[in-house]
C-alpha positions as a printed Julia matrix, in Angstrom:
169×3 Matrix{Float64}:
 100.17   79.12   95.22
 101.7    76.16   96.98
 100.78   77.28  100.51
  97.59   75.9   101.96
  96.19   79.29  102.92
  92.43   79.57  102.57
  91.95   83.14  103.79
  91.89   85.37  100.67
  93.52   88.27  102.53
  96.38   86.1   103.71
  96.77   84.57  100.24
  97.04   88.1    98.85
  99.62   89.14  101.45
 101.71   86.01  100.74
 101.53   86.59   96.97
 102.66   90.22   97.31
 105.54   89.12   99.55
 106.58   86.38   97.13
 106.11   88.39   93.92
 106.74   92.04   94.74
 105.65   94.61   92.19
 102.61   92.84   90.79
 100.03   95.29   89.53
  96.4    95.46   90.56
  95.02   93.73   87.45
  97.42   90.82   87.81
  96.43   89.96   91.38
  92.86   88.7    90.63
  94.2    86.47   87.85
  96.81   84.94   90.14
  94.39   84.41   93.02
  91.21   83.47   91.18
  89.32   86.3    92.89
  87.29   89.17   91.48
  88.9    92.57   91.06
  86.51   94.02   93.64
  87.41   91.33   96.19
  91.12   91.98   95.65
  90.6    95.75   96.05
  88.64   95.18   99.25
  91.39   93.01  100.75
  94.17   95.34   99.53
  92.44   98.28  101.22
  92.33   96.32  104.48
  95.94   95.16  104.14
  97.04   98.71  103.32
  95.23  100.08  106.39
  97.02   97.45  108.51
 100.37   98.37  106.96
 100.74   94.85  105.55
 101.23   96.01  101.91
 102.54   99.16  100.25
 100.92  100.5    97.07
 102.98  102.56   94.64
 102.16  104.12   91.26
 104.68  103.19   88.56
 104.28  103.53   84.82
 100.5   103.83   84.79
 100.02  100.9    87.17
  99.53  100.57   90.89
 102.01   97.99   92.1
 102.12   96.3    95.49
 105.04   95.45   97.76
 105.58   94.05  101.24
 106.19   96.86  103.74
 109.79   97.81  104.55
 111.19   95.06  102.33
 112.43   97.28   99.5
 113.65  100.85   99.21
 111.95  103.25   96.8
 114.84  102.73   94.35
 114.51   98.94   94.56
 110.74   99.22   93.98
 111.45  101.29   90.84
 113.75   98.54   89.55
 111.19   95.83   90.4
 108.46   97.76   88.57
 110.71   98.18   85.52
 111.58   94.48   85.48
 107.86   93.67   85.17
 107.46   95.68   81.94
 108.4    93.59   78.88
 110.42   96.19   76.96
 112.14   97.58   80.04
 112.97   94.06   81.17
 114.54   93.37   77.75
 116.73   96.47   78.11
 117.77   95.55   81.65
 118.56   91.95   80.67
 120.7    93.18   77.75
 122.61   95.58   79.99
 123.24   92.9    82.61
 124.35   90.29   80.03
 126.42   92.59   77.79
 127.4    95.54   79.96
 126.98   99.2    79.01
 125.5    99.5    75.54
 124.7   102.15   72.96
 121.24  102.8    71.56
 122.01  100.79   68.42
 123.52   97.94   70.44
 120.35   97.82   72.54
 118.17   97.82   69.42
 120.03   94.77   68.12
 119.96   93.01   71.49
 116.3    93.7    72.38
 114.69   93.76   68.9
 112.64   96.77   70.0
 111.66   99.46   67.49
 113.47  102.8    67.69
 110.41  104.47   69.19
 109.81  101.75   71.78
 113.45  101.62   72.79
 113.6   105.4    73.09
 110.5   105.39   75.29
 111.83  102.58   77.52
 115.24  104.26   77.89
 113.56  107.55   78.78
 111.3   105.8    81.34
 114.16  103.82   82.9
 116.34  106.93   83.04
 113.56  109.04   84.63
 113.17  106.34   87.31
 116.97  106.38   87.85
 117.18  102.67   87.0
 119.7   103.33   84.23
 121.92  106.29   83.38
 123.88  107.42   80.34
 127.62  106.79   80.46
 130.37  108.04   78.21
 130.53  107.65   75.26
 126.78  107.5    74.45
 126.11  104.27   76.3
 123.59  103.19   78.92
 124.26  101.26   82.13
 122.28  100.26   85.24
 122.67  102.66   88.15
 122.68   99.72   90.58
 123.67   96.44   88.95
 122.93   94.29   92.01
 119.42   95.78   92.37
 118.73   95.03   88.68
 120.02   91.47   89.04
 117.82   90.99   92.12
 114.76   92.41   90.35
 115.28   90.24   87.27
 115.57   87.15   89.47
 112.49   88.02   91.54
 110.33   88.82   88.52
 111.36   86.0    86.21
 108.32   84.92   84.18
 106.79   81.63   85.25
 105.69   78.92   82.85
 102.07   79.9    83.56
 102.83   83.53   82.66
 104.48   82.46   79.41
 101.51   80.27   78.48
  99.03   83.04   79.35
 100.97   85.54   77.22
 101.09   83.08   74.3
  97.35   82.45   74.58
  96.7    86.2    74.57
  98.76   86.61   71.4
  96.95   83.73   69.68
  93.4    84.62   70.67
  93.74   88.4    70.91
  96.3    89.39   68.28
  97.37   93.05   68.06
  95.58   95.18   65.48
């Protein structure tokens, strides 16, 4: 964080405002605090109304209060999931696309793509269009979410290190 804020609670509030939709496990890594410390400060911030917690896709994600509608929070949450982000990026770059088009554009397996399409559709982030194509329900919200959640160089390096030192089974 570039701000010179020493108070952990204020650092947490600033991070949530700057990077909406981060999940609980990501916050300690970004702040260099323990998970318990982050939970403690999130509880206090939540009680003050300074952050909003929302369950999305098996994660609890945090947002600044009143900054985003429920629909925008759903799009922000989706943009933070790798496979869903790939689908959204493909739809923004190439327009409405069929299942097979999305497979070619995202390089996701059939099962993964099916799951991501189902999840995005259930959250009303995308919708089927005729004939058998998918499109964002709110293009500007998706563009905003993709811009706000763009991976940083540090995120890319951390992901690469995880793949090298903790390869999938």
